[in-house]
C-alpha angles and dihedrals in degrees: 000000000000122000119250123251092254093050091049092051091046089054091050093050091046093052092046094049091050092046094049093044092052092044088056090046093237125150119225086253091053092049091046091053092046091048096041089240129121117263091237089055090055089051092050090050090053090051091051091243096127135071098217124218120222087250092056092047089051092048092051091046090052091048090051094044093243118148 
């Protein structure tokens, strides 16, 4: 069974968030604080368990310093 478009995009976002967070040597807790999101939310994003809103994507981007 192939994954749906949304699931595939969720996996890409999850991998990119985890990669950027680790590259900046941030913990999930650090990124959560910088993004004004809970650390467990960051973890669930990185595990592709969340359908992210545009606002959450923007908050994570800000926390990671991505424009």
